[in-house]
mmCIF file as gemmi writes it, N, C-alpha and C atoms, coordinates in Angstrom:
data_model
loop_
_atom_site.group_PDB
_atom_site.id
_atom_site.type_symbol
_atom_site.label_atom_id
_atom_site.label_alt_id
_atom_site.label_comp_id
_atom_site.label_asym_id
_atom_site.label_entity_id
_atom_site.label_seq_id
_atom_site.pdbx_PDB_ins_code
_atom_site.Cartn_x
_atom_site.Cartn_y
_atom_site.Cartn_z
_atom_site.occupancy
_atom_site.B_iso_or_equiv
_atom_site.pdbx_formal_charge
_atom_site.auth_seq_id
_atom_site.auth_asym_id
_atom_site.pdbx_PDB_model_num
ATOM 1 N N . MET Axp A 1 ? 146.834 139.519 57.711 1 0 ? 1 A 1
ATOM 2 C CA . MET Axp A 1 ? 148.134 139.981 57.256 1 0 ? 1 A 1
ATOM 3 C C . MET Axp A 1 ? 149.268 139.258 57.977 1 0 ? 1 A 1
ATOM 4 N N . PHE Axp A 2 ? 149.053 138.959 59.249 1 0 ? 2 A 1
ATOM 5 C CA . PHE Axp A 2 ? 150.066 138.267 60.056 1 0 ? 2 A 1
ATOM 6 C C . PHE Axp A 2 ? 150.43 136.929 59.416 1 0 ? 2 A 1
ATOM 7 N N . ASP Axp A 3 ? 149.418 136.256 58.835 1 0 ? 3 A 1
ATOM 8 C CA . ASP Axp A 3 ? 149.607 134.938 58.224 1 0 ? 3 A 1
ATOM 9 C C . ASP Axp A 3 ? 150.56 134.982 57.032 1 0 ? 3 A 1
ATOM 10 N N . ILE Axp A 4 ? 150.668 136.122 56.412 1 0 ? 4 A 1
ATOM 11 C CA . ILE Axp A 4 ? 151.538 136.247 55.245 1 0 ? 4 A 1
ATOM 12 C C . ILE Axp A 4 ? 153.012 136.164 55.651 1 0 ? 4 A 1
ATOM 13 N N . PHE Axp A 5 ? 153.362 136.76 56.781 1 0 ? 5 A 1
ATOM 14 C CA . PHE Axp A 5 ? 154.751 136.862 57.186 1 0 ? 5 A 1
ATOM 15 C C . PHE Axp A 5 ? 155.202 135.75 58.14 1 0 ? 5 A 1
ATOM 16 N N . ILE Axp A 6 ? 154.287 135.266 58.946 1 0 ? 6 A 1
ATOM 17 C CA . ILE Axp A 6 ? 154.627 134.333 60.02 1 0 ? 6 A 1
ATOM 18 C C . ILE Axp A 6 ? 153.735 133.093 59.922 1 0 ? 6 A 1
ATOM 19 N N . ARG Axp A 7 ? 154.304 131.925 60.216 1 0 ? 7 A 1
ATOM 20 C CA . ARG Axp A 7 ? 153.484 130.712 60.283 1 0 ? 7 A 1
ATOM 21 C C . ARG Axp A 7 ? 152.562 130.844 61.492 1 0 ? 7 A 1
ATOM 22 N N . PRO Axp A 8 ? 151.255 130.88 61.26 1 0 ? 8 A 1
ATOM 23 C CA . PRO Axp A 8 ? 150.307 131.214 62.322 1 0 ? 8 A 1
ATOM 24 C C . PRO Axp A 8 ? 150.274 130.242 63.503 1 0 ? 8 A 1
ATOM 25 N N . LYS Axp A 9 ? 150.328 128.944 63.26 1 0 ? 9 A 1
ATOM 26 C CA . LYS Axp A 9 ? 150.187 127.989 64.36 1 0 ? 9 A 1
ATOM 27 C C . LYS Axp A 9 ? 151.358 128.03 65.338 1 0 ? 9 A 1
ATOM 28 N N . PRO Axp A 10 ? 152.604 127.993 64.86 1 0 ? 10 A 1
ATOM 29 C CA . PRO Axp A 10 ? 153.712 128.112 65.818 1 0 ? 10 A 1
ATOM 30 C C . PRO Axp A 10 ? 153.722 129.451 66.547 1 0 ? 10 A 1
ATOM 31 N N . ALA Axp A 11 ? 153.375 130.525 65.838 1 0 ? 11 A 1
ATOM 32 C CA . ALA Axp A 11 ? 153.35 131.847 66.465 1 0 ? 11 A 1
ATOM 33 C C . ALA Axp A 11 ? 152.273 131.906 67.54 1 0 ? 11 A 1
ATOM 34 N N . LEU Axp A 12 ? 151.092 131.366 67.245 1 0 ? 12 A 1
ATOM 35 C CA . LEU Axp A 12 ? 150.005 131.353 68.218 1 0 ? 12 A 1
ATOM 36 C C . LEU Axp A 12 ? 150.388 130.534 69.453 1 0 ? 12 A 1
ATOM 37 N N . LEU Axp A 13 ? 151.058 129.421 69.239 1 0 ? 13 A 1
ATOM 38 C CA . LEU Axp A 13 ? 151.51 128.59 70.359 1 0 ? 13 A 1
ATOM 39 C C . LEU Axp A 13 ? 152.468 129.384 71.257 1 0 ? 13 A 1
ATOM 40 N N . MET Axp A 14 ? 153.401 130.084 70.65 1 0 ? 14 A 1
ATOM 41 C CA . MET Axp A 14 ? 154.366 130.882 71.42 1 0 ? 14 A 1
ATOM 42 C C . MET Axp A 14 ? 153.653 131.993 72.185 1 0 ? 14 A 1
ATOM 43 N N . ILE Axp A 15 ? 152.743 132.686 71.532 1 0 ? 15 A 1
ATOM 44 C CA . ILE Axp A 15 ? 152.015 133.776 72.181 1 0 ? 15 A 1
ATOM 45 C C . ILE Axp A 15 ? 151.161 133.24 73.327 1 0 ? 15 A 1
ATOM 46 N N . THR Axp A 16 ? 150.543 132.095 73.134 1 0 ? 16 A 1
ATOM 47 C CA . THR Axp A 16 ? 149.729 131.473 74.179 1 0 ? 16 A 1
ATOM 48 C C . THR Axp A 16 ? 150.574 131.127 75.392 1 0 ? 16 A 1
ATOM 49 N N . LEU Axp A 17 ? 151.778 130.638 75.171 1 0 ? 17 A 1
ATOM 50 C CA . LEU Axp A 17 ? 152.665 130.263 76.277 1 0 ? 17 A 1
ATOM 51 C C . LEU Axp A 17 ? 153.094 131.453 77.127 1 0 ? 17 A 1
ATOM 52 N N . LYS Axp A 18 ? 152.919 132.683 76.612 1 0 ? 18 A 1
ATOM 53 C CA . LYS Axp A 18 ? 153.254 133.876 77.4 1 0 ? 18 A 1
ATOM 54 C C . LYS Axp A 18 ? 152.388 134.002 78.647 1 0 ? 18 A 1
ATOM 55 N N . ASP Axp A 19 ? 151.221 133.39 78.628 1 0 ? 19 A 1
ATOM 56 C CA . ASP Axp A 19 ? 150.297 133.452 79.763 1 0 ? 19 A 1
ATOM 57 C C . ASP Axp A 19 ? 150.839 132.571 80.891 1 0 ? 19 A 1
ATOM 58 N N . ASN Axp A 20 ? 151.538 133.194 81.826 1 0 ? 20 A 1
ATOM 59 C CA . ASN Axp A 20 ? 152.165 132.465 82.937 1 0 ? 20 A 1
ATOM 60 C C . ASN Axp A 20 ? 151.163 132.022 83.994 1 0 ? 20 A 1
ATOM 61 N N . ALA Axp A 21 ? 149.958 132.552 83.949 1 0 ? 21 A 1
ATOM 62 C CA . ALA Axp A 21 ? 148.951 132.214 84.951 1 0 ? 21 A 1
ATOM 63 C C . ALA Axp A 21 ? 148.477 130.769 84.801 1 0 ? 21 A 1
ATOM 64 N N . ASN Axp A 22 ? 148.625 130.207 83.614 1 0 ? 22 A 1
ATOM 65 C CA . ASN Axp A 22 ? 148.204 128.836 83.352 1 0 ? 22 A 1
ATOM 66 C C . ASN Axp A 22 ? 149.397 127.899 83.343 1 0 ? 22 A 1
ATOM 67 N N . ILE Axp A 23 ? 149.131 126.651 83.664 1 0 ? 23 A 1
ATOM 68 C CA . ILE Axp A 23 ? 150.121 125.59 83.489 1 0 ? 23 A 1
ATOM 69 C C . ILE Axp A 23 ? 149.792 124.97 82.143 1 0 ? 23 A 1
ATOM 70 N N . TRP Axp A 24 ? 150.765 124.937 81.244 1 0 ? 24 A 1
ATOM 71 C CA . TRP Axp A 24 ? 150.522 124.495 79.877 1 0 ? 24 A 1
ATOM 72 C C . TRP Axp A 24 ? 151.019 123.084 79.644 1 0 ? 24 A 1
ATOM 73 N N . TYR Axp A 25 ? 150.117 122.242 79.16 1 0 ? 25 A 1
ATOM 74 C CA . TYR Axp A 25 ? 150.424 120.885 78.734 1 0 ? 25 A 1
ATOM 75 C C . TYR Axp A 25 ? 150.211 120.843 77.22 1 0 ? 25 A 1
ATOM 76 N N . PRO Axp A 26 ? 150.891 119.959 76.504 1 0 ? 26 A 1
ATOM 77 C CA . PRO Axp A 26 ? 150.673 119.886 75.051 1 0 ? 26 A 1
ATOM 78 C C . PRO Axp A 26 ? 149.195 119.704 74.681 1 0 ? 26 A 1
ATOM 79 N N . SER Axp A 27 ? 148.469 118.88 75.426 1 0 ? 27 A 1
ATOM 80 C CA . SER Axp A 27 ? 147.05 118.661 75.103 1 0 ? 27 A 1
ATOM 81 C C . SER Axp A 27 ? 146.231 119.94 75.305 1 0 ? 27 A 1
ATOM 82 N N . LYS Axp A 28 ? 146.541 120.699 76.34 1 0 ? 28 A 1
ATOM 83 C CA . LYS Axp A 28 ? 145.838 121.955 76.607 1 0 ? 28 A 1
ATOM 84 C C . LYS Axp A 28 ? 146.178 122.997 75.531 1 0 ? 28 A 1
ATOM 85 N N . LEU Axp A 29 ? 147.443 123.04 75.121 1 0 ? 29 A 1
ATOM 86 C CA . LEU Axp A 29 ? 147.852 123.95 74.052 1 0 ? 29 A 1
ATOM 87 C C . LEU Axp A 29 ? 147.133 123.617 72.751 1 0 ? 29 A 1
ATOM 88 N N . ALA Axp A 30 ? 147.027 122.32 72.453 1 0 ? 30 A 1
ATOM 89 C CA . ALA Axp A 30 ? 146.343 121.891 71.235 1 0 ? 30 A 1
ATOM 90 C C . ALA Axp A 30 ? 144.889 122.355 71.244 1 0 ? 30 A 1
ATOM 91 N N . LYS Axp A 31 ? 144.24 122.212 72.379 1 0 ? 31 A 1
ATOM 92 C CA . LYS Axp A 31 ? 142.837 122.596 72.482 1 0 ? 31 A 1
ATOM 93 C C . LYS Axp A 31 ? 142.66 124.111 72.36 1 0 ? 31 A 1
ATOM 94 N N . ILE Axp A 32 ? 143.435 124.866 73.114 1 0 ? 32 A 1
ATOM 95 C CA . ILE Axp A 32 ? 143.322 126.326 73.124 1 0 ? 32 A 1
ATOM 96 C C . ILE Axp A 32 ? 143.682 126.924 71.76 1 0 ? 32 A 1
ATOM 97 N N . CYS Axp A 33 ? 144.759 126.417 71.152 1 0 ? 33 A 1
ATOM 98 C CA . CYS Axp A 33 ? 145.238 126.968 69.878 1 0 ? 33 A 1
ATOM 99 C C . CYS Axp A 33 ? 144.529 126.363 68.666 1 0 ? 33 A 1
ATOM 100 N N . LYS Axp A 34 ? 143.679 125.37 68.911 1 0 ? 34 A 1
ATOM 101 C CA . LYS Axp A 34 ? 142.97 124.677 67.834 1 0 ? 34 A 1
ATOM 102 C C . LYS Axp A 34 ? 143.956 124.09 66.82 1 0 ? 34 A 1
ATOM 103 N N . ILE Axp A 35 ? 144.931 123.361 67.37 1 0 ? 35 A 1
ATOM 104 C CA . ILE Axp A 35 ? 145.963 122.684 66.592 1 0 ? 35 A 1
ATOM 105 C C . ILE Axp A 35 ? 145.926 121.219 67.014 1 0 ? 35 A 1
ATOM 106 N N . SER Axp A 36 ? 146.239 120.322 66.104 1 0 ? 36 A 1
ATOM 107 C CA . SER Axp A 36 ? 146.227 118.906 66.468 1 0 ? 36 A 1
ATOM 108 C C . SER Axp A 36 ? 147.309 118.62 67.515 1 0 ? 36 A 1
ATOM 109 N N . PHE Axp A 37 ? 147.032 117.642 68.359 1 0 ? 37 A 1
ATOM 110 C CA . PHE Axp A 37 ? 147.985 117.26 69.399 1 0 ? 37 A 1
ATOM 111 C C . PHE Axp A 37 ? 149.314 116.819 68.791 1 0 ? 37 A 1
ATOM 112 N N . VAL Axp A 38 ? 149.25 116.095 67.678 1 0 ? 38 A 1
ATOM 113 C CA . VAL Axp A 38 ? 150.467 115.61 67.015 1 0 ? 38 A 1
ATOM 114 C C . VAL Axp A 38 ? 151.325 116.786 66.557 1 0 ? 38 A 1
ATOM 115 N N . TYR Axp A 39 ? 150.693 117.806 65.971 1 0 ? 39 A 1
ATOM 116 C CA . TYR Axp A 39 ? 151.439 118.978 65.501 1 0 ? 39 A 1
ATOM 117 C C . TYR Axp A 39 ? 152.038 119.745 66.679 1 0 ? 39 A 1
ATOM 118 N N . VAL Axp A 40 ? 151.275 119.88 67.767 1 0 ? 40 A 1
ATOM 119 C CA . VAL Axp A 40 ? 151.8 120.549 68.965 1 0 ? 40 A 1
ATOM 120 C C . VAL Axp A 40 ? 153.007 119.79 69.496 1 0 ? 40 A 1
ATOM 121 N N . SER Axp A 41 ? 152.919 118.474 69.537 1 0 ? 41 A 1
ATOM 122 C CA . SER Axp A 41 ? 154.045 117.662 70.027 1 0 ? 41 A 1
ATOM 123 C C . SER Axp A 41 ? 155.283 117.876 69.17 1 0 ? 41 A 1
ATOM 124 N N . THR Axp A 42 ? 155.097 117.948 67.861 1 0 ? 42 A 1
ATOM 125 C CA . THR Axp A 42 ? 156.214 118.204 66.942 1 0 ? 42 A 1
ATOM 126 C C . THR Axp A 42 ? 156.798 119.593 67.173 1 0 ? 42 A 1
ATOM 127 N N . LEU Axp A 43 ? 155.922 120.587 67.326 1 0 ? 43 A 1
ATOM 128 C CA . LEU Axp A 43 ? 156.386 121.955 67.585 1 0 ? 43 A 1
ATOM 129 C C . LEU Axp A 43 ? 157.152 122.033 68.904 1 0 ? 43 A 1
ATOM 130 N N . VAL Axp A 44 ? 156.649 121.369 69.932 1 0 ? 44 A 1
ATOM 131 C CA . VAL Axp A 44 ? 157.301 121.392 71.247 1 0 ? 44 A 1
ATOM 132 C C . VAL Axp A 44 ? 158.719 120.845 71.128 1 0 ? 44 A 1
ATOM 133 N N . ILE Axp A 45 ? 158.893 119.762 70.4 1 0 ? 45 A 1
ATOM 134 C CA . ILE Axp A 45 ? 160.23 119.172 70.218 1 0 ? 45 A 1
ATOM 135 C C . ILE Axp A 45 ? 161.151 120.163 69.517 1 0 ? 45 A 1
ATOM 136 N N . GLU Axp A 46 ? 160.666 120.769 68.427 1 0 ? 46 A 1
ATOM 137 C CA . GLU Axp A 46 ? 161.483 121.723 67.665 1 0 ? 46 A 1
ATOM 138 C C . GLU Axp A 46 ? 161.807 122.974 68.467 1 0 ? 46 A 1
ATOM 139 N N . LEU Axp A 47 ? 160.818 123.502 69.175 1 0 ? 47 A 1
ATOM 140 C CA . LEU Axp A 47 ? 161.04 124.715 69.967 1 0 ? 47 A 1
ATOM 141 C C . LEU Axp A 47 ? 161.973 124.445 71.138 1 0 ? 47 A 1
ATOM 142 N N . GLU Axp A 48 ? 161.905 123.249 71.685 1 0 ? 48 A 1
ATOM 143 C CA . GLU Axp A 48 ? 162.825 122.9 72.779 1 0 ? 48 A 1
ATOM 144 C C . GLU Axp A 48 ? 164.25 122.775 72.26 1 0 ? 48 A 1
ATOM 145 N N . LYS Axp A 49 ? 164.424 122.184 71.084 1 0 ? 49 A 1
ATOM 146 C CA . LYS Axp A 49 ? 165.759 122.09 70.468 1 0 ? 49 A 1
ATOM 147 C C . LYS Axp A 49 ? 166.332 123.477 70.209 1 0 ? 49 A 1
ATOM 148 N N . SER Axp A 50 ? 165.452 124.433 69.891 1 0 ? 50 A 1
ATOM 149 C CA . SER Axp A 50 ? 165.878 125.809 69.597 1 0 ? 50 A 1
ATOM 150 C C . SER Axp A 50 ? 166.124 126.633 70.85 1 0 ? 50 A 1
ATOM 151 N N . GLY Axp A 51 ? 165.803 126.079 72.022 1 0 ? 51 A 1
ATOM 152 C CA . GLY Axp A 51 ? 166.025 126.801 73.266 1 0 ? 51 A 1
ATOM 153 C C . GLY Axp A 51 ? 164.95 127.828 73.583 1 0 ? 51 A 1
ATOM 154 N N . LEU Axp A 52 ? 163.784 127.725 72.918 1 0 ? 52 A 1
ATOM 155 C CA . LEU Axp A 52 ? 162.719 128.689 73.157 1 0 ? 52 A 1
ATOM 156 C C . LEU Axp A 52 ? 161.759 128.24 74.248 1 0 ? 52 A 1
ATOM 157 N N . ILE Axp A 53 ? 161.678 126.94 74.477 1 0 ? 53 A 1
ATOM 158 C CA . ILE Axp A 53 ? 160.835 126.408 75.542 1 0 ? 53 A 1
ATOM 159 C C . ILE Axp A 53 ? 161.597 125.324 76.301 1 0 ? 53 A 1
ATOM 160 N N . VAL Axp A 54 ? 161.106 125.023 77.478 1 0 ? 54 A 1
ATOM 161 C CA . VAL Axp A 54 ? 161.599 123.881 78.245 1 0 ? 54 A 1
ATOM 162 C C . VAL Axp A 54 ? 160.381 123.052 78.641 1 0 ? 54 A 1
ATOM 163 N N . THR Axp A 55 ? 160.597 121.756 78.776 1 0 ? 55 A 1
ATOM 164 C CA . THR Axp A 55 ? 159.518 120.891 79.233 1 0 ? 55 A 1
ATOM 165 C C . THR Axp A 55 ? 159.962 120.213 80.519 1 0 ? 55 A 1
ATOM 166 N N . GLU Axp A 56 ? 158.992 119.905 81.33 1 0 ? 56 A 1
ATOM 167 C CA . GLU Axp A 56 ? 159.241 119.275 82.622 1 0 ? 56 A 1
ATOM 168 C C . GLU Axp A 56 ? 158.172 118.206 82.819 1 0 ? 56 A 1
ATOM 169 N N . ILE Axp A 57 ? 158.604 117.026 83.22 1 0 ? 57 A 1
ATOM 170 C CA . ILE Axp A 57 ? 157.661 115.934 83.448 1 0 ? 57 A 1
ATOM 171 C C . ILE Axp A 57 ? 157.178 115.987 84.9 1 0 ? 57 A 1
ATOM 172 N N . LYS Axp A 58 ? 155.865 116.042 85.062 1 0 ? 58 A 1
ATOM 173 C CA . LYS Axp A 58 ? 155.234 116.001 86.391 1 0 ? 58 A 1
ATOM 174 C C . LYS Axp A 58 ? 154.234 114.86 86.361 1 0 ? 58 A 1
ATOM 175 N N . GLY Axp A 59 ? 154.586 113.735 86.953 1 0 ? 59 A 1
ATOM 176 C CA . GLY Axp A 59 ? 153.718 112.563 86.904 1 0 ? 59 A 1
ATOM 177 C C . GLY Axp A 59 ? 153.601 112.085 85.468 1 0 ? 59 A 1
ATOM 178 N N . LYS Axp A 60 ? 152.376 112.023 84.956 1 0 ? 60 A 1
ATOM 179 C CA . LYS Axp A 60 ? 152.153 111.606 83.575 1 0 ? 60 A 1
ATOM 180 C C . LYS Axp A 60 ? 152.084 112.79 82.621 1 0 ? 60 A 1
ATOM 181 N N . LYS Axp A 61 ? 152.122 113.986 83.158 1 0 ? 61 A 1
ATOM 182 C CA . LYS Axp A 61 ? 151.967 115.199 82.343 1 0 ? 61 A 1
ATOM 183 C C . LYS Axp A 61 ? 153.324 115.819 82.012 1 0 ? 61 A 1
ATOM 184 N N . ARG Axp A 62 ? 153.375 116.466 80.863 1 0 ? 62 A 1
ATOM 185 C CA . ARG Axp A 62 ? 154.566 117.211 80.45 1 0 ? 62 A 1
ATOM 186 C C . ARG Axp A 62 ? 154.194 118.685 80.44 1 0 ? 62 A 1
ATOM 187 N N . ILE Axp A 63 ? 154.846 119.459 81.279 1 0 ? 63 A 1
ATOM 188 C CA . ILE Axp A 63 ? 154.586 120.894 81.387 1 0 ? 63 A 1
ATOM 189 C C . ILE Axp A 63 ? 155.501 121.627 80.412 1 0 ? 63 A 1
ATOM 190 N N . VAL Axp A 64 ? 154.943 122.585 79.709 1 0 ? 64 A 1
ATOM 191 C CA . VAL Axp A 64 ? 155.689 123.367 78.719 1 0 ? 64 A 1
ATOM 192 C C . VAL Axp A 64 ? 155.757 124.812 79.196 1 0 ? 64 A 1
ATOM 193 N N . ARG Axp A 65 ? 156.976 125.377 79.19 1 0 ? 65 A 1
ATOM 194 C CA . ARG Axp A 65 ? 157.17 126.782 79.588 1 0 ? 65 A 1
ATOM 195 C C . ARG Axp A 65 ? 158.143 127.454 78.624 1 0 ? 65 A 1
ATOM 196 N N . LEU Axp A 66 ? 157.997 128.758 78.485 1 0 ? 66 A 1
ATOM 197 C CA . LEU Axp A 66 ? 158.936 129.53 77.677 1 0 ? 66 A 1
ATOM 198 C C . LEU Axp A 66 ? 160.23 129.761 78.448 1 0 ? 66 A 1
ATOM 199 N N . THR Axp A 67 ? 161.341 129.77 77.744 1 0 ? 67 A 1
ATOM 200 C CA . THR Axp A 67 ? 162.605 130.196 78.333 1 0 ? 67 A 1
ATOM 201 C C . THR Axp A 67 ? 162.629 131.724 78.261 1 0 ? 67 A 1
ATOM 202 N N . GLU Axp A 68 ? 163.67 132.326 78.786 1 0 ? 68 A 1
ATOM 203 C CA . GLU Axp A 68 ? 163.799 133.782 78.702 1 0 ? 68 A 1
ATOM 204 C C . GLU Axp A 68 ? 163.87 134.22 77.24 1 0 ? 68 A 1
ATOM 205 N N . LYS Axp A 69 ? 164.636 133.485 76.455 1 0 ? 69 A 1
ATOM 206 C CA . LYS Axp A 69 ? 164.746 133.764 75.02 1 0 ? 69 A 1
ATOM 207 C C . LYS Axp A 69 ? 163.382 133.573 74.346 1 0 ? 69 A 1
ATOM 208 N N . GLY Axp A 70 ? 162.665 132.528 74.711 1 0 ? 70 A 1
ATOM 209 C CA . GLY Axp A 70 ? 161.347 132.251 74.15 1 0 ? 70 A 1
ATOM 210 C C . GLY Axp A 70 ? 160.347 133.344 74.487 1 0 ? 70 A 1
ATOM 211 N N . LEU Axp A 71 ? 160.426 133.853 75.714 1 0 ? 71 A 1
ATOM 212 C CA . LEU Axp A 71 ? 159.537 134.936 76.141 1 0 ? 71 A 1
ATOM 213 C C . LEU Axp A 71 ? 159.784 136.186 75.299 1 0 ? 71 A 1
ATOM 214 N N . LYS Axp A 72 ? 161.038 136.468 75.006 1 0 ? 72 A 1
ATOM 215 C CA . LYS Axp A 72 ? 161.387 137.616 74.17 1 0 ? 72 A 1
ATOM 216 C C . LYS Axp A 72 ? 160.803 137.457 72.764 1 0 ? 72 A 1
ATOM 217 N N . ILE Axp A 73 ? 160.994 136.275 72.195 1 0 ? 73 A 1
ATOM 218 C CA . ILE Axp A 73 ? 160.493 135.993 70.843 1 0 ? 73 A 1
ATOM 219 C C . ILE Axp A 73 ? 158.961 136.069 70.823 1 0 ? 73 A 1
ATOM 220 N N . ALA Axp A 74 ? 158.309 135.489 71.833 1 0 ? 74 A 1
ATOM 221 C CA . ALA Axp A 74 ? 156.847 135.514 71.916 1 0 ? 74 A 1
ATOM 222 C C . ALA Axp A 74 ? 156.335 136.95 72.016 1 0 ? 74 A 1
ATOM 223 N N . SER Axp A 75 ? 157.036 137.78 72.76 1 0 ? 75 A 1
ATOM 224 C CA . SER Axp A 75 ? 156.649 139.189 72.876 1 0 ? 75 A 1
ATOM 225 C C . SER Axp A 75 ? 156.777 139.904 71.531 1 0 ? 75 A 1
ATOM 226 N N . TYR Axp A 76 ? 157.855 139.615 70.799 1 0 ? 76 A 1
ATOM 227 C CA . TYR Axp A 76 ? 158.038 140.203 69.472 1 0 ? 76 A 1
ATOM 228 C C . TYR Axp A 76 ? 156.922 139.746 68.528 1 0 ? 76 A 1
ATOM 229 N N . LEU Axp A 77 ? 156.592 138.473 68.584 1 0 ? 77 A 1
ATOM 230 C CA . LEU Axp A 77 ? 155.523 137.94 67.73 1 0 ? 77 A 1
ATOM 231 C C . LEU Axp A 77 ? 154.182 138.593 68.045 1 0 ? 77 A 1
ATOM 232 N N . GLU Axp A 78 ? 153.912 138.759 69.337 1 0 ? 78 A 1
ATOM 233 C CA . GLU Axp A 78 ? 152.657 139.387 69.734 1 0 ? 78 A 1
ATOM 234 C C . GLU Axp A 78 ? 152.6 140.84 69.27 1 0 ? 78 A 1
ATOM 235 N N . SER Axp A 79 ? 153.699 141.562 69.422 1 0 ? 79 A 1
ATOM 236 C CA . SER Axp A 79 ? 153.759 142.955 68.957 1 0 ? 79 A 1
ATOM 237 C C . SER Axp A 79 ? 153.567 143.038 67.452 1 0 ? 79 A 1
ATOM 238 N N . LEU Axp A 80 ? 154.192 142.128 66.738 1 0 ? 80 A 1
ATOM 239 C CA . LEU Axp A 80 ? 154.066 142.096 65.281 1 0 ? 80 A 1
ATOM 240 C C . LEU Axp A 80 ? 152.628 141.793 64.877 1 0 ? 80 A 1
ATOM 241 N N . ARG Axp A 81 ? 152.002 140.84 65.552 1 0 ? 81 A 1
ATOM 242 C CA . ARG Axp A 81 ? 150.602 140.504 65.251 1 0 ? 81 A 1
ATOM 243 C C . ARG Axp A 81 ? 149.7 141.715 65.472 1 0 ? 81 A 1
ATOM 244 N N . ILE Axp A 82 ? 149.891 142.403 66.586 1 0 ? 82 A 1
ATOM 245 C CA . ILE Axp A 82 ? 149.07 143.586 66.893 1 0 ? 82 A 1
ATOM 246 C C . ILE Axp A 82 ? 149.291 144.665 65.84 1 0 ? 82 A 1
ATOM 247 N N . GLU Axp A 83 ? 150.539 144.883 65.481 1 0 ? 83 A 1
ATOM 248 C CA . GLU Axp A 83 ? 150.858 145.917 64.487 1 0 ? 83 A 1
ATOM 249 C C . GLU Axp A 83 ? 150.249 145.593 63.131 1 0 ? 83 A 1
ATOM 250 N N . LEU Axp A 84 ? 150.318 144.337 62.725 1 0 ? 84 A 1
ATOM 251 C CA . LEU Axp A 84 ? 149.798 143.948 61.419 1 0 ? 84 A 1
ATOM 252 C C . LEU Axp A 84 ? 148.28 143.896 61.384 1 0 ? 84 A 1
ATOM 253 N N . GLU Axp A 85 ? 147.648 143.653 62.524 1 0 ? 85 A 1
ATOM 254 C CA . GLU Axp A 85 ? 146.193 143.566 62.559 1 0 ? 85 A 1
ATOM 255 C C . GLU Axp A 85 ? 145.526 144.923 62.749 1 0 ? 85 A 1
ATOM 256 N N . THR Axp A 86 ? 146.315 145.93 63.096 1 0 ? 86 A 1
ATOM 257 C CA . THR Axp A 86 ? 145.78 147.279 63.246 1 0 ? 86 A 1
ATOM 258 C C . THR Axp A 86 ? 145.52 147.857 61.866 1 0 ? 86 A 1
ATOM 259 N N . LYS Axp A 87 ? 144.321 148.326 61.665 1 0 ? 87 A 1
ATOM 260 C CA . LYS Axp A 87 ? 143.967 148.896 60.365 1 0 ? 87 A 1
ATOM 261 C C . LYS Axp A 87 ? 144.68 150.233 60.189 1 0 ? 87 A 1
ATOM 262 N N . PRO Axp A 88 ? 145.339 150.412 59.04 1 0 ? 88 A 1
ATOM 263 C CA . PRO Axp A 88 ? 146.035 151.683 58.808 1 0 ? 88 A 1
ATOM 264 C C . PRO Axp A 88 ? 145.038 152.816 58.579 1 0 ? 88 A 1
ATOM 265 N N . VAL Axp A 89 ? 145.414 153.971 59.049 1 0 ? 89 A 1
ATOM 266 C CA . VAL Axp A 89 ? 144.605 155.173 58.835 1 0 ? 89 A 1
ATOM 267 C C . VAL Axp A 89 ? 145.017 155.741 57.489 1 0 ? 89 A 1
ATOM 268 N N . MET Axp A 90 ? 144.047 156.015 56.649 1 0 ? 90 A 1
ATOM 269 C CA . MET Axp A 90 ? 144.373 156.547 55.318 1 0 ? 90 A 1
ATOM 270 C C . MET Axp A 90 ? 144.925 157.967 55.452 1 0 ? 90 A 1
ATOM 271 N N . ASP Axp A 91 ? 146.04 158.166 54.825 1 0 ? 91 A 1
ATOM 272 C CA . ASP Axp A 91 ? 146.664 159.49 54.809 1 0 ? 91 A 1
ATOM 273 C C . ASP Axp A 91 ? 146.118 160.245 53.608 1 0 ? 91 A 1
ATOM 274 N N . LEU Axp A 92 ? 145.306 161.244 53.876 1 0 ? 92 A 1
ATOM 275 C CA . LEU Axp A 92 ? 144.704 162.021 52.791 1 0 ? 92 A 1
ATOM 276 C C . LEU Axp A 92 ? 145.64 163.134 52.318 1 0 ? 92 A 1
ATOM 277 N N . GLY Axp A 93 ? 146.748 163.249 52.988 1 0 ? 93 A 1
ATOM 278 C CA . GLY Axp A 93 ? 147.714 164.277 52.599 1 0 ? 93 A 1
ATOM 279 C C . GLY Axp A 93 ? 147.283 165.658 53.057 1 0 ? 93 A 1
ATOM 280 N N . THR Axp A 94 ? 148.239 166.501 53.181 1 0 ? 94 A 1
ATOM 281 C CA . THR Axp A 94 ? 147.928 167.89 53.566 1 0 ? 94 A 1
ATOM 282 C C . THR Axp A 94 ? 148.455 168.799 52.492 1 0 ? 94 A 1
ATOM 283 N N . LYS Axp A 95 ? 147.559 169.525 51.903 1 0 ? 95 A 1
ATOM 284 C CA . LYS Axp A 95 ? 147.969 170.455 50.833 1 0 ? 95 A 1
ATOM 285 C C . LYS Axp A 95 ? 147.551 171.849 51.188 1 0 ? 95 A 1
């Protein structure tokens, strides 16, 4: 159901970035999210332009992190995914 309302790959990337315990590189994001590296690179550019993520160069690696605004959006996306994936309880009505 989540796929109907939200583009799954960008949403999954944002939700994955919420995990602060890991250091995220575009190649690692591509592997974890099962998205091509080229698509992740394109998403990173767009999300950075939107102010949702920041990137930092460390040696040859580019580290990707959520901004405060990005963290808020990622939290909303995660909540929406959980809500949409929860099976509704059938209301049999009370008479």
